N, C-alpha and C positions, 0 to 999 in steps of 0.2 A: 504494500500500500504506500503510494507516494502521492505527492501533490501533483497537480495537473500542469505545472509550468515546465518550460522547455529544459531547464537545468536538471530538474528531478527526473524527468523522463530519460534524458541523455545519460545521467548517472546510473539509472536502472539498466539501460542497455549495456553500459560498460560493465556493470556487475554481472550481467548475464554472460557477456563475453569472457570475463575473468573466470566465472564458474566453468565454462566450457574448457578454457585453457588449463585450469588447475585440475579438473576432474577427468578430462579426456572424453567426457560425454558431449553429445551434440544436442542442442535444443531444436526441436522441430517447430519452427515458427508457423508453419502452415496449419498445425493442429492447435496452436495456442490462441487464446482469446484475451482481450483486455476489456475490462468493465470499468467505465468511468462514471462516477456519480456527480450530479450537480452541474454538468456542463452540457452544452448544446451538442447536437448530433454531428455538426461540422467539426467541433473540437474533438469529439470522440474519434472520428475518422482520422483526423490529423495525428492524434496520439497513437492510434493503431498503425498508421503508416510509418511513424517514427520507429515503432517497435517491430515492424514487419509482421503484424498479427491481424487477426480478424477482430471486429467489434462484437463482443458478447453481450448477453442480457440475462437477467434473472427471470424465472428460476433456471438453475443450471445443475449439472451433476458433477461432483468432484470426487474422484476415486470411488464411484459407485453410489455416493450418497447425495440425496437431493439438498440443494441449498437455495433458499428463497428469502426475499425481504418481507414476506408475509407468512401467515400460518400455513403449515403444510397439511394437506388432507391425507386420509388413509391411502388414497390411490397413488400418492407420491412414493410410497414405500413398496410398491408392487415389484420393483426391480430387485430389491433385497430378498423378498419372499421367493421370487423366481430363482435367484442364485442358490438359496437354500434348497429349493426343490430339485435343482439340477445336481447338487452335491449328493442328494439322497438316491437319485435314480440308479447309479451304478451298483448300489448296495442291495438292490432288490433281490439279486440272486441268492442262492443258498450256499455260496462258496465260503462264507465266514461263519464261525460259530456265533452263538448269541452273545457271548462275552466280547468277541472281537467286534461285532457290530455295535455293541454298546460303547466300547472304547472309541472307535472311529467316529461314531455319531457325536459323542460328548466332546471330543477334541475339535472336530471341524465345525460342528454346528454351534458351539459356544463362542467361537472366535468372531463370527459375523455380528451377532448382537452386541458383543462387548465393544467391538470396533465402532459400531454405530452409536452406542451410548456414549463413548468417549468423545465422539465428534459433537454430540449435542449436550 
């Protein structure tokens, strides 16, 4: 989160370049979005062009979790429920004992709700 002035945006771009240089990772700017609050759409486009990103909007999904500036309804969390459902599907077979199924279910199914609760 930075101010919407040219100096702050330029410094953010330099920080991203330094991150790439230090970590050896590359930032995919085509997948990145910038969300600017309290400025006009022309200013949002200018900032996005400076950072080589798209202009984003709320509500959005960050690491699989819904983020919004207003209250989220139950339908916003359907993606998380679907993830949990997909994790259970491979275990429908009878290849594991009941104890093995219990351990796998507890370990993997508890991680998603805990991750989600930490976010909120």
